[in-house]
PyMOL Python script that loads the backbone (N, CA, C, O; Angstrom):
from pymol import cmd

cmd.read_pdbstr("""\
ATOM      1  N   MET A   1      -2.614  25.169  27.402  1.00  0.00           N
ATOM      2  CA  MET A   1      -1.646  26.054  27.495  1.00  0.00           C
ATOM      3  C   MET A   1      -0.575  25.692  26.157  1.00  0.00           C
ATOM      4  O   MET A   1      -0.121  26.582  25.437  1.00  0.00           O
ATOM      5  N   GLU A   2      -0.327  24.509  26.009  1.00  0.00           N
ATOM      6  CA  GLU A   2       0.552  24.242  24.841  1.00  0.00           C
ATOM      7  C   GLU A   2       0.002  24.762  23.433  1.00  0.00           C
ATOM      8  O   GLU A   2       0.723  25.308  22.598  1.00  0.00           O
ATOM      9  N   VAL A   3      -1.254  24.543  23.288  1.00  0.00           N
ATOM     10  CA  VAL A   3      -1.924  25.198  21.989  1.00  0.00           C
ATOM     11  C   VAL A   3      -1.699  26.863  22.013  1.00  0.00           C
ATOM     12  O   VAL A   3      -1.189  27.464  21.068  1.00  0.00           O
ATOM     13  N   GLU A   4      -2.084  27.400  23.038  1.00  0.00           N
ATOM     14  CA  GLU A   4      -1.902  28.841  23.303  1.00  0.00           C
ATOM     15  C   GLU A   4      -0.522  29.265  23.088  1.00  0.00           C
ATOM     16  O   GLU A   4      -0.354  30.252  22.373  1.00  0.00           O
ATOM     17  N   ALA A   5       0.441  28.707  23.566  1.00  0.00           N
ATOM     18  CA  ALA A   5       1.806  29.147  23.383  1.00  0.00           C
ATOM     19  C   ALA A   5       2.226  28.785  21.782  1.00  0.00           C
ATOM     20  O   ALA A   5       2.954  29.540  21.138  1.00  0.00           O
ATOM     21  N   SER A   6       1.781  27.778  21.336  1.00  0.00           N
ATOM     22  CA  SER A   6       2.142  27.553  19.963  1.00  0.00           C
ATOM     23  C   SER A   6       1.393  28.520  19.001  1.00  0.00           C
ATOM     24  O   SER A   6       1.869  28.892  17.928  1.00  0.00           O
ATOM     25  N   ALA A   7       0.188  28.890  19.478  1.00  0.00           N
ATOM     26  CA  ALA A   7      -0.507  29.782  18.570  1.00  0.00           C
ATOM     27  C   ALA A   7       0.179  31.063  18.473  1.00  0.00           C
ATOM     28  O   ALA A   7       0.103  31.691  17.417  1.00  0.00           O
ATOM     29  N   ALA A   8       0.925  31.574  19.586  1.00  0.00           N
ATOM     30  CA  ALA A   8       1.608  32.810  19.557  1.00  0.00           C
ATOM     31  C   ALA A   8       2.860  32.727  18.601  1.00  0.00           C
ATOM     32  O   ALA A   8       3.277  33.727  18.016  1.00  0.00           O
ATOM     33  N   ALA A   9       3.420  31.514  18.479  1.00  0.00           N
ATOM     34  CA  ALA A   9       4.513  31.188  17.592  1.00  0.00           C
ATOM     35  C   ALA A   9       4.188  31.182  16.085  1.00  0.00           C
ATOM     36  O   ALA A   9       5.101  31.315  15.270  1.00  0.00           O
ATOM     37  N   GLY A  10       3.016  31.043  15.730  1.00  0.00           N
ATOM     38  CA  GLY A  10       2.492  31.086  14.437  1.00  0.00           C
ATOM     39  C   GLY A  10       1.437  29.975  14.134  1.00  0.00           C
ATOM     40  O   GLY A  10       1.248  29.048  14.921  1.00  0.00           O
ATOM     41  N   PRO A  11       0.793  30.103  13.016  1.00  0.00           N
ATOM     42  CA  PRO A  11      -0.241  29.169  12.749  1.00  0.00           C
ATOM     43  C   PRO A  11       0.063  27.802  12.397  1.00  0.00           C
ATOM     44  O   PRO A  11      -0.781  26.919  12.550  1.00  0.00           O
ATOM     45  N   LEU A  12       1.370  27.540  11.875  1.00  0.00           N
ATOM     46  CA  LEU A  12       1.729  26.370  11.483  1.00  0.00           C
ATOM     47  C   LEU A  12       2.111  25.646  12.840  1.00  0.00           C
ATOM     48  O   LEU A  12       1.715  24.482  12.903  1.00  0.00           O
ATOM     49  N   GLN A  13       2.713  26.058  13.786  1.00  0.00           N
ATOM     50  CA  GLN A  13       2.973  25.564  15.022  1.00  0.00           C
ATOM     51  C   GLN A  13       1.652  25.276  15.790  1.00  0.00           C
ATOM     52  O   GLN A  13       1.525  24.258  16.471  1.00  0.00           O
ATOM     53  N   ALA A  14       0.747  26.139  15.667  1.00  0.00           N
ATOM     54  CA  ALA A  14      -0.560  25.879  16.310  1.00  0.00           C
ATOM     55  C   ALA A  14      -1.226  24.654  15.847  1.00  0.00           C
ATOM     56  O   ALA A  14      -1.765  23.849  16.607  1.00  0.00           O
ATOM     57  N   ARG A  15      -1.155  24.521  14.291  1.00  0.00           N
ATOM     58  CA  ARG A  15      -1.807  23.171  13.687  1.00  0.00           C
ATOM     59  C   ARG A  15      -1.173  21.989  14.108  1.00  0.00           C
ATOM     60  O   ARG A  15      -1.786  20.943  14.319  1.00  0.00           O
ATOM     61  N   ARG A  16       0.413  22.174  14.272  1.00  0.00           N
ATOM     62  CA  ARG A  16       1.061  20.855  14.564  1.00  0.00           C
ATOM     63  C   ARG A  16       0.870  20.406  16.130  1.00  0.00           C
ATOM     64  O   ARG A  16       0.960  19.236  16.503  1.00  0.00           O
ATOM     65  N   ALA A  17       0.599  21.496  16.969  1.00  0.00           N
ATOM     66  CA  ALA A  17       0.231  21.163  18.254  1.00  0.00           C
ATOM     67  C   ALA A  17      -1.086  20.654  18.458  1.00  0.00           C
ATOM     68  O   ALA A  17      -1.327  19.909  19.408  1.00  0.00           O
ATOM     69  N   ALA A  18      -2.013  21.027  17.580  1.00  0.00           N
ATOM     70  CA  ALA A  18      -3.341  20.528  17.583  1.00  0.00           C
ATOM     71  C   ALA A  18      -3.436  19.001  17.171  1.00  0.00           C
ATOM     72  O   ALA A  18      -4.158  18.157  17.701  1.00  0.00           O
ATOM     73  N   THR A  19      -2.514  18.812  16.062  1.00  0.00           N
ATOM     74  CA  THR A  19      -2.409  17.563  15.379  1.00  0.00           C
ATOM     75  C   THR A  19      -1.941  16.531  16.571  1.00  0.00           C
ATOM     76  O   THR A  19      -2.492  15.463  16.839  1.00  0.00           O
ATOM     77  N   ARG A  20      -0.862  17.069  17.184  1.00  0.00           N
ATOM     78  CA  ARG A  20      -0.354  16.219  18.364  1.00  0.00           C
ATOM     79  C   ARG A  20      -1.266  15.745  19.431  1.00  0.00           C
ATOM     80  O   ARG A  20      -1.352  14.597  19.867  1.00  0.00           O
ATOM     81  N   ARG A  21      -1.957  16.827  19.800  1.00  0.00           N
ATOM     82  CA  ARG A  21      -3.069  16.636  20.723  1.00  0.00           C
ATOM     83  C   ARG A  21      -4.076  15.762  20.335  1.00  0.00           C
ATOM     84  O   ARG A  21      -4.541  15.043  21.219  1.00  0.00           O
ATOM     85  N   LYS A  22      -4.503  15.668  19.236  1.00  0.00           N
ATOM     86  CA  LYS A  22      -5.556  14.807  18.686  1.00  0.00           C
ATOM     87  C   LYS A  22      -4.978  13.361  18.654  1.00  0.00           C
ATOM     88  O   LYS A  22      -5.651  12.385  18.986  1.00  0.00           O
ATOM     89  N   VAL A  23      -3.732  13.293  18.247  1.00  0.00           N
ATOM     90  CA  VAL A  23      -3.169  11.926  17.980  1.00  0.00           C
ATOM     91  C   VAL A  23      -2.957  11.312  19.415  1.00  0.00           C
ATOM     92  O   VAL A  23      -3.191  10.118  19.600  1.00  0.00           O
ATOM     93  N   ARG A  24      -2.523  12.109  20.404  1.00  0.00           N
ATOM     94  CA  ARG A  24      -2.336  11.566  21.771  1.00  0.00           C
ATOM     95  C   ARG A  24      -3.558  11.236  22.400  1.00  0.00           C
ATOM     96  O   ARG A  24      -3.538  10.344  23.248  1.00  0.00           O
ATOM     97  N   GLU A  25      -4.799  11.905  22.079  1.00  0.00           N
ATOM     98  CA  GLU A  25      -6.052  11.727  22.439  1.00  0.00           C
ATOM     99  C   GLU A  25      -6.543  10.378  21.989  1.00  0.00           C
ATOM    100  O   GLU A  25      -7.007   9.522  22.743  1.00  0.00           O
ATOM    101  N   HIS A  26      -6.390  10.267  20.636  1.00  0.00           N
ATOM    102  CA  HIS A  26      -6.823   9.203  20.011  1.00  0.00           C
ATOM    103  C   HIS A  26      -6.180   7.730  20.378  1.00  0.00           C
ATOM    104  O   HIS A  26      -6.829   6.688  20.460  1.00  0.00           O
ATOM    105  N   ARG A  27      -4.733   7.877  20.586  1.00  0.00           N
ATOM    106  CA  ARG A  27      -4.045   6.801  21.195  1.00  0.00           C
ATOM    107  C   ARG A  27      -4.478   6.421  22.722  1.00  0.00           C
ATOM    108  O   ARG A  27      -4.438   5.291  23.209  1.00  0.00           O
ATOM    109  N   LEU A  28      -4.841   7.449  23.273  1.00  0.00           N
ATOM    110  CA  LEU A  28      -5.245   7.175  24.767  1.00  0.00           C
ATOM    111  C   LEU A  28      -6.696   6.382  24.675  1.00  0.00           C
ATOM    112  O   LEU A  28      -6.985   5.443  25.417  1.00  0.00           O
ATOM    113  N   ARG A  29      -7.416   6.823  23.819  1.00  0.00           N
ATOM    114  CA  ARG A  29      -8.822   6.231  23.500  1.00  0.00           C
ATOM    115  C   ARG A  29      -8.617   4.690  23.212  1.00  0.00           C
ATOM    116  O   ARG A  29      -9.245   3.828  23.827  1.00  0.00           O
ATOM    117  N   LEU A  30      -7.676   4.410  22.217  1.00  0.00           N
ATOM    118  CA  LEU A  30      -7.357   3.234  21.833  1.00  0.00           C
ATOM    119  C   LEU A  30      -6.784   2.298  22.868  1.00  0.00           C
ATOM    120  O   LEU A  30      -7.139   1.120  22.835  1.00  0.00           O
ATOM    121  N   ARG A  31      -5.966   2.695  23.749  1.00  0.00           N
ATOM    122  CA  ARG A  31      -5.220   2.069  24.763  1.00  0.00           C
ATOM    123  C   ARG A  31      -6.325   1.752  25.874  1.00  0.00           C
ATOM    124  O   ARG A  31      -6.241   0.701  26.510  1.00  0.00           O
ATOM    125  N   ALA A  32      -7.382   2.679  26.112  1.00  0.00           N
ATOM    126  CA  ALA A  32      -8.471   2.428  27.020  1.00  0.00           C
ATOM    127  C   ALA A  32      -9.313   1.282  26.614  1.00  0.00           C
ATOM    128  O   ALA A  32      -9.931   0.605  27.436  1.00  0.00           O
ATOM    129  N   GLN A  33      -9.334   1.043  25.158  1.00  0.00           N
ATOM    130  CA  GLN A  33     -10.252  -0.044  24.720  1.00  0.00           C
ATOM    131  C   GLN A  33      -9.271  -1.391  24.700  1.00  0.00           C
ATOM    132  O   GLN A  33      -9.730  -2.371  24.113  1.00  0.00           O
ATOM    133  N   GLY A  34      -8.076  -1.493  25.244  1.00  0.00           N
ATOM    134  CA  GLY A  34      -7.172  -2.589  25.379  1.00  0.00           C
ATOM    135  C   GLY A  34      -6.289  -2.747  24.270  1.00  0.00           C
ATOM    136  O   GLY A  34      -5.582  -3.749  24.163  1.00  0.00           O
ATOM    137  N   MET A  35      -6.287  -1.711  23.341  1.00  0.00           N
ATOM    138  CA  MET A  35      -5.396  -1.912  22.249  1.00  0.00           C
ATOM    139  C   MET A  35      -3.851  -1.433  22.653  1.00  0.00           C
ATOM    140  O   MET A  35      -3.597  -0.709  23.615  1.00  0.00           O
ATOM    141  N   ARG A  36      -2.986  -1.915  21.836  1.00  0.00           N
ATOM    142  CA  ARG A  36      -1.665  -1.348  21.811  1.00  0.00           C
ATOM    143  C   ARG A  36      -0.976  -1.158  20.433  1.00  0.00           C
ATOM    144  O   ARG A  36      -1.158  -1.920  19.483  1.00  0.00           O
ATOM    145  N   PRO A  37      -0.228  -0.149  20.416  1.00  0.00           N
ATOM    146  CA  PRO A  37       0.492   0.139  19.035  1.00  0.00           C
ATOM    147  C   PRO A  37       1.574  -0.837  18.767  1.00  0.00           C
ATOM    148  O   PRO A  37       2.359  -1.294  19.598  1.00  0.00           O
ATOM    149  N   ILE A  38       1.507  -1.126  17.360  1.00  0.00           N
ATOM    150  CA  ILE A  38       2.681  -1.981  16.809  1.00  0.00           C
ATOM    151  C   ILE A  38       3.091  -1.295  15.491  1.00  0.00           C
ATOM    152  O   ILE A  38       2.322  -0.615  14.812  1.00  0.00           O
ATOM    153  N   GLN A  39       4.292  -1.527  15.222  1.00  0.00           N
ATOM    154  CA  GLN A  39       4.849  -1.096  13.915  1.00  0.00           C
ATOM    155  C   GLN A  39       5.123  -2.356  13.035  1.00  0.00           C
ATOM    156  O   GLN A  39       5.668  -3.346  13.525  1.00  0.00           O
ATOM    157  N   ILE A  40       4.720  -2.302  11.672  1.00  0.00           N
ATOM    158  CA  ILE A  40       4.978  -3.286  10.930  1.00  0.00           C
ATOM    159  C   ILE A  40       5.635  -2.849   9.606  1.00  0.00           C
ATOM    160  O   ILE A  40       5.059  -2.024   8.898  1.00  0.00           O
ATOM    161  N   TRP A  41       6.873  -3.398   9.235  1.00  0.00           N
ATOM    162  CA  TRP A  41       7.401  -3.096   7.983  1.00  0.00           C
ATOM    163  C   TRP A  41       7.019  -3.871   6.888  1.00  0.00           C
ATOM    164  O   TRP A  41       6.960  -5.077   7.123  1.00  0.00           O
ATOM    165  N   VAL A  42       6.756  -3.529   5.808  1.00  0.00           N
ATOM    166  CA  VAL A  42       6.313  -4.482   4.772  1.00  0.00           C
ATOM    167  C   VAL A  42       7.108  -4.007   3.375  1.00  0.00           C
ATOM    168  O   VAL A  42       7.430  -2.827   3.233  1.00  0.00           O
ATOM    169  N   PRO A  43       7.355  -4.860   2.512  1.00  0.00           N
ATOM    170  CA  PRO A  43       7.964  -4.557   1.356  1.00  0.00           C
ATOM    171  C   PRO A  43       7.456  -3.447   0.507  1.00  0.00           C
ATOM    172  O   PRO A  43       6.233  -3.421   0.365  1.00  0.00           O
ATOM    173  N   ASP A  44       8.185  -2.485  -0.112  1.00  0.00           N
ATOM    174  CA  ASP A  44       7.644  -1.456  -0.894  1.00  0.00           C
ATOM    175  C   ASP A  44       7.427  -2.031  -2.435  1.00  0.00           C
ATOM    176  O   ASP A  44       8.276  -2.141  -3.319  1.00  0.00           O
ATOM    177  N   VAL A  45       6.112  -2.341  -2.468  1.00  0.00           N
ATOM    178  CA  VAL A  45       5.904  -3.054  -3.890  1.00  0.00           C
ATOM    179  C   VAL A  45       6.077  -1.887  -4.999  1.00  0.00           C
ATOM    180  O   VAL A  45       6.095  -2.230  -6.181  1.00  0.00           O
ATOM    181  N   ARG A  46       6.183  -0.740  -4.715  1.00  0.00           N
ATOM    182  CA  ARG A  46       6.228   0.296  -5.667  1.00  0.00           C
ATOM    183  C   ARG A  46       7.693   0.379  -6.175  1.00  0.00           C
ATOM    184  O   ARG A  46       7.929   0.923  -7.254  1.00  0.00           O
ATOM    185  N   SER A  47       8.618  -0.121  -5.457  1.00  0.00           N
ATOM    186  CA  SER A  47      10.058   0.072  -5.823  1.00  0.00           C
ATOM    187  C   SER A  47      10.588  -0.860  -6.946  1.00  0.00           C
ATOM    188  O   SER A  47      10.171  -2.015  -7.025  1.00  0.00           O
ATOM    189  N   PRO A  48      11.570  -0.330  -7.876  1.00  0.00           N
ATOM    190  CA  PRO A  48      12.110  -1.034  -8.899  1.00  0.00           C
ATOM    191  C   PRO A  48      12.738  -2.404  -8.409  1.00  0.00           C
ATOM    192  O   PRO A  48      12.748  -3.421  -9.102  1.00  0.00           O
ATOM    193  N   GLU A  49      13.213  -2.317  -7.244  1.00  0.00           N
ATOM    194  CA  GLU A  49      14.122  -3.457  -6.620  1.00  0.00           C
ATOM    195  C   GLU A  49      13.077  -4.589  -6.381  1.00  0.00           C
ATOM    196  O   GLU A  49      13.318  -5.729  -6.779  1.00  0.00           O
ATOM    197  N   PHE A  50      11.916  -4.283  -5.733  1.00  0.00           N
ATOM    198  CA  PHE A  50      10.818  -5.205  -5.504  1.00  0.00           C
ATOM    199  C   PHE A  50      10.400  -5.821  -6.718  1.00  0.00           C
ATOM    200  O   PHE A  50      10.308  -7.049  -6.720  1.00  0.00           O
ATOM    201  N   ALA A  51      10.114  -5.143  -7.816  1.00  0.00           N
ATOM    202  CA  ALA A  51       9.683  -5.601  -9.113  1.00  0.00           C
ATOM    203  C   ALA A  51      10.617  -6.606  -9.680  1.00  0.00           C
ATOM    204  O   ALA A  51      10.274  -7.708 -10.107  1.00  0.00           O
ATOM    205  N   ALA A  52      11.910  -6.102  -9.646  1.00  0.00           N
ATOM    206  CA  ALA A  52      12.898  -7.129 -10.260  1.00  0.00           C
ATOM    207  C   ALA A  52      13.178  -8.410  -9.440  1.00  0.00           C
ATOM    208  O   ALA A  52      13.490  -9.452 -10.015  1.00  0.00           O
ATOM    209  N   GLU A  53      13.072  -8.333  -8.138  1.00  0.00           N
ATOM    210  CA  GLU A  53      13.287  -9.555  -7.257  1.00  0.00           C
ATOM    211  C   GLU A  53      11.989 -10.337  -7.422  1.00  0.00           C
ATOM    212  O   GLU A  53      12.106 -11.561  -7.373  1.00  0.00           O
ATOM    213  N   ALA A  54      10.733  -9.816  -7.616  1.00  0.00           N
ATOM    214  CA  ALA A  54       9.525 -10.710  -7.878  1.00  0.00           C
ATOM    215  C   ALA A  54       9.573 -11.240  -9.148  1.00  0.00           C
ATOM    216  O   ALA A  54       9.074 -12.359  -9.262  1.00  0.00           O
ATOM    217  N   ARG A  55      10.183 -10.576 -10.428  1.00  0.00           N
ATOM    218  CA  ARG A  55      10.355 -11.035 -11.452  1.00  0.00           C
ATOM    219  C   ARG A  55      11.417 -12.317 -11.452  1.00  0.00           C
ATOM    220  O   ARG A  55      11.190 -13.375 -12.039  1.00  0.00           O
ATOM    221  N   ARG A  56      12.431 -12.073 -10.806  1.00  0.00           N
ATOM    222  CA  ARG A  56      13.547 -13.143 -10.711  1.00  0.00           C
ATOM    223  C   ARG A  56      12.961 -14.379 -10.074  1.00  0.00           C
ATOM    224  O   ARG A  56      13.191 -15.476 -10.582  1.00  0.00           O
ATOM    225  N   GLN A  57      12.205 -14.264  -8.969  1.00  0.00           N
ATOM    226  CA  GLN A  57      11.657 -15.493  -8.355  1.00  0.00           C
ATOM    227  C   GLN A  57      10.628 -16.020  -9.046  1.00  0.00           C
ATOM    228  O   GLN A  57      10.522 -17.246  -9.019  1.00  0.00           O
ATOM    229  N   SER A  58       9.741 -15.306  -9.739  1.00  0.00           N
ATOM    230  CA  SER A  58       8.709 -15.928 -10.770  1.00  0.00           C
ATOM    231  C   SER A  58       9.442 -16.761 -11.835  1.00  0.00           C
ATOM    232  O   SER A  58       9.069 -17.911 -12.066  1.00  0.00           O
ATOM    233  N   LEU A  59      10.513 -16.185 -12.510  1.00  0.00           N
ATOM    234  CA  LEU A  59      11.147 -17.080 -13.457  1.00  0.00           C
ATOM    235  C   LEU A  59      11.646 -18.209 -12.935  1.00  0.00           C
ATOM    236  O   LEU A  59      11.493 -19.275 -13.532  1.00  0.00           O
ATOM    237  N   LEU A  60      12.401 -18.125 -11.592  1.00  0.00           N
ATOM    238  CA  LEU A  60      12.946 -19.338 -11.082  1.00  0.00           C
ATOM    239  C   LEU A  60      11.852 -20.439 -10.810  1.00  0.00           C
ATOM    240  O   LEU A  60      12.119 -21.627 -10.986  1.00  0.00           O
ATOM    241  N   ALA A  61      10.639 -20.025 -10.386  1.00  0.00           N
ATOM    242  CA  ALA A  61       9.610 -20.884 -10.058  1.00  0.00           C
ATOM    243  C   ALA A  61       9.199 -21.497 -11.461  1.00  0.00           C
ATOM    244  O   ALA A  61       8.990 -22.705 -11.576  1.00  0.00           O
ATOM    245  N   ASN A  62       9.101 -20.691 -12.429  1.00  0.00           N
ATOM    246  CA  ASN A  62       8.480 -21.211 -13.617  1.00  0.00           C
ATOM    247  C   ASN A  62       9.380 -22.127 -14.270  1.00  0.00           C
ATOM    248  O   ASN A  62       8.906 -22.932 -15.072  1.00  0.00           O
ATOM    249  N   THR A  63      10.824 -22.109 -13.991  1.00  0.00           N
ATOM    250  CA  THR A  63      11.706 -23.062 -14.709  1.00  0.00           C
ATOM    251  C   THR A  63      12.112 -23.919 -13.763  1.00  0.00           C
ATOM    252  O   THR A  63      13.196 -24.484 -13.913  1.00  0.00           O
ATOM    253  N   SER A  64      11.407 -24.140 -12.754  1.00  0.00           N
ATOM    254  CA  SER A  64      11.659 -25.237 -11.736  1.00  0.00           C
ATOM    255  C   SER A  64      11.317 -26.677 -12.325  1.00  0.00           C
ATOM    256  O   SER A  64      10.311 -26.781 -13.027  1.00  0.00           O
ATOM    257  N   PRO A  65      11.988 -27.619 -12.109  1.00  0.00           N
ATOM    258  CA  PRO A  65      11.713 -29.059 -12.418  1.00  0.00           C
ATOM    259  C   PRO A  65      10.308 -29.419 -11.815  1.00  0.00           C
ATOM    260  O   PRO A  65       9.563 -30.202 -12.405  1.00  0.00           O
ATOM    261  N   GLU A  66       9.968 -28.835 -10.640  1.00  0.00           N
ATOM    262  CA  GLU A  66       8.892 -29.212  -9.814  1.00  0.00           C
ATOM    263  C   GLU A  66       7.634 -28.376 -10.166  1.00  0.00           C
ATOM    264  O   GLU A  66       6.575 -28.601  -9.579  1.00  0.00           O
ATOM    265  N   GLU A  67       7.743 -27.330 -11.198  1.00  0.00           N
ATOM    266  CA  GLU A  67       6.798 -26.428 -11.471  1.00  0.00           C
ATOM    267  C   GLU A  67       5.528 -26.901 -11.662  1.00  0.00           C
ATOM    268  O   GLU A  67       4.549 -26.534 -11.012  1.00  0.00           O
ATOM    269  N   ALA A  68       5.528 -27.869 -12.718  1.00  0.00           N
ATOM    270  CA  ALA A  68       4.213 -28.728 -13.147  1.00  0.00           C
ATOM    271  C   ALA A  68       3.568 -29.265 -12.144  1.00  0.00           C
ATOM    272  O   ALA A  68       2.352 -29.094 -12.055  1.00  0.00           O
ATOM    273  N   GLU A  69       4.267 -30.014 -11.203  1.00  0.00           N
ATOM    274  CA  GLU A  69       3.755 -30.710  -9.984  1.00  0.00           C
ATOM    275  C   GLU A  69       3.202 -29.826  -9.125  1.00  0.00           C
ATOM    276  O   GLU A  69       2.152 -30.119  -8.555  1.00  0.00           O
ATOM    277  N   ILE A  70       3.769 -28.738  -8.931  1.00  0.00           N
ATOM    278  CA  ILE A  70       3.316 -27.645  -7.850  1.00  0.00           C
ATOM    279  C   ILE A  70       2.148 -27.068  -8.344  1.00  0.00           C
ATOM    280  O   ILE A  70       1.168 -26.991  -7.603  1.00  0.00           O
ATOM    281  N   GLN A  71       2.108 -26.646  -9.503  1.00  0.00           N
ATOM    282  CA  GLN A  71       0.837 -25.858 -10.197  1.00  0.00           C
ATOM    283  C   GLN A  71      -0.203 -26.769 -10.171  1.00  0.00           C
ATOM    284  O   GLN A  71      -1.298 -26.334  -9.813  1.00  0.00           O
ATOM    285  N   ALA A  72      -0.097 -28.052 -10.499  1.00  0.00           N
ATOM    286  CA  ALA A  72      -1.227 -29.150 -10.490  1.00  0.00           C
ATOM    287  C   ALA A  72      -1.836 -29.082  -9.118  1.00  0.00           C
ATOM    288  O   ALA A  72      -3.052 -28.964  -8.971  1.00  0.00           O
ATOM    289  N   PHE A  73      -0.980 -29.157  -8.095  1.00  0.00           N
ATOM    290  CA  PHE A  73      -1.393 -29.224  -6.735  1.00  0.00           C
ATOM    291  C   PHE A  73      -2.195 -28.080  -6.352  1.00  0.00           C
ATOM    292  O   PHE A  73      -3.260 -28.239  -5.755  1.00  0.00           O
ATOM    293  N   ILE A  74      -1.711 -26.841  -6.686  1.00  0.00           N
ATOM    294  CA  ILE A  74      -2.386 -25.601  -6.480  1.00  0.00           C
ATOM    295  C   ILE A  74      -3.697 -25.557  -7.124  1.00  0.00           C
ATOM    296  O   ILE A  74      -4.664 -25.086  -6.525  1.00  0.00           O
ATOM    297  N   ASP A  75      -3.793 -26.069  -8.431  1.00  0.00           N
ATOM    298  CA  ASP A  75      -5.001 -25.967  -9.174  1.00  0.00           C
ATOM    299  C   ASP A  75      -6.062 -26.866  -8.555  1.00  0.00           C
ATOM    300  O   ASP A  75      -7.256 -26.567  -8.569  1.00  0.00           O
ATOM    301  N   SER A  76      -5.536 -28.076  -7.965  1.00  0.00           N
ATOM    302  CA  SER A  76      -6.452 -29.052  -7.425  1.00  0.00           C
ATOM    303  C   SER A  76      -7.178 -28.590  -6.065  1.00  0.00           C
ATOM    304  O   SER A  76      -8.272 -29.010  -5.687  1.00  0.00           O
ATOM    305  N   VAL A  77      -6.389 -27.667  -5.409  1.00  0.00           N
ATOM    306  CA  VAL A  77      -6.909 -27.298  -4.083  1.00  0.00           C
ATOM    307  C   VAL A  77      -7.720 -25.773  -4.257  1.00  0.00           C
ATOM    308  O   VAL A  77      -8.563 -25.419  -3.432  1.00  0.00           O
ATOM    309  N   TYR A  78      -7.440 -25.149  -5.136  1.00  0.00           N
ATOM    310  CA  TYR A  78      -7.909 -23.732  -5.285  1.00  0.00           C
ATOM    311  C   TYR A  78      -9.134 -23.815  -5.989  1.00  0.00           C
ATOM    312  O   TYR A  78      -9.165 -24.444  -7.046  1.00  0.00           O
ATOM    313  N   ALA A  79     -10.254 -23.204  -5.495  1.00  0.00           N
ATOM    314  CA  ALA A  79     -11.494 -23.033  -6.257  1.00  0.00           C
ATOM    315  C   ALA A  79     -11.818 -21.667  -6.312  1.00  0.00           C
ATOM    316  O   ALA A  79     -11.887 -20.974  -5.298  1.00  0.00           O
ATOM    317  N   TRP A  80     -12.039 -21.212  -7.547  1.00  0.00           N
ATOM    318  CA  TRP A  80     -12.455 -19.915  -8.050  1.00  0.00           C
ATOM    319  C   TRP A  80     -13.873 -19.680  -7.532  1.00  0.00           C
ATOM    320  O   TRP A  80     -14.648 -20.628  -7.660  1.00  0.00           O
ATOM    321  N   PRO A  81     -14.317 -18.586  -6.980  1.00  0.00           N
ATOM    322  CA  PRO A  81     -15.801 -18.390  -6.438  1.00  0.00           C
ATOM    323  C   PRO A  81     -16.585 -18.269  -7.821  1.00  0.00           C
ATOM    324  O   PRO A  81     -16.126 -17.804  -8.863  1.00  0.00           O
ATOM    325  N   ASP A  82     -17.860 -18.783  -7.614  1.00  0.00           N
ATOM    326  CA  ASP A  82     -18.810 -18.690  -8.541  1.00  0.00           C
ATOM    327  C   ASP A  82     -19.223 -17.209  -8.812  1.00  0.00           C
ATOM    328  O   ASP A  82     -19.036 -16.357  -7.943  1.00  0.00           O
ATOM    329  N   ASP A  83     -19.731 -16.930  -9.902  1.00  0.00           N
ATOM    330  CA  ASP A  83     -20.243 -15.572 -10.224  1.00  0.00           C
ATOM    331  C   ASP A  83     -21.315 -15.161  -9.136  1.00  0.00           C
ATOM    332  O   ASP A  83     -21.456 -14.003  -8.741  1.00  0.00           O
ATOM    333  N   ASN A  84     -22.090 -16.297  -8.676  1.00  0.00           N
ATOM    334  CA  ASN A  84     -23.300 -15.907  -7.950  1.00  0.00           C
ATOM    335  C   ASN A  84     -22.810 -15.703  -6.417  1.00  0.00           C
ATOM    336  O   ASN A  84     -23.565 -15.214  -5.576  1.00  0.00           O
ATOM    337  N   ASP A  85     -21.550 -16.094  -6.135  1.00  0.00           N
ATOM    338  CA  ASP A  85     -20.942 -15.801  -4.718  1.00  0.00           C
ATOM    339  C   ASP A  85     -20.478 -14.438  -4.592  1.00  0.00           C
ATOM    340  O   ASP A  85     -20.289 -13.968  -3.470  1.00  0.00           O
ATOM    341  N   CYS A  86     -20.287 -13.797  -5.580  1.00  0.00           N
ATOM    342  CA  CYS A  86     -19.758 -12.265  -5.568  1.00  0.00           C
ATOM    343  C   CYS A  86     -20.843 -11.502  -5.525  1.00  0.00           C
ATOM    344  O   CYS A  86     -20.582 -10.299  -5.526  1.00  0.00           O
ATOM    345  N   GLN A  87     -22.107 -11.812  -5.484  1.00  0.00           N
ATOM    346  CA  GLN A  87     -23.152 -10.912  -5.663  1.00  0.00           C
ATOM    347  C   GLN A  87     -23.678 -10.477  -4.281  1.00  0.00           C
ATOM    348  O   GLN A  87     -24.610  -9.677  -4.200  1.00  0.00           O
TER     349      GLN A  87
END
""", "prot")
cmd.dss("prot")
cmd.show_as("cartoon", "prot")
cmd.util.cbc("prot")
cmd.orient("prot")
């Protein structure tokens, strides 16, 4: 009945009602599988503020007195995959 009532109001409202129904059904299927929704906020890596802060932190790390020792440790424990492993 919701879709029918929305259809009388116009095609845009009918599409919105259909979308809400599909989303609701999708969420019900996921919940039936034992899933639950969560919301995660992550940094917007496209923002100029993010780029400026990343640059600031990288410059701090680069000029740190411990930089050479830290980089040596990272190099000693990190192994690049062989070309054969990527195929």
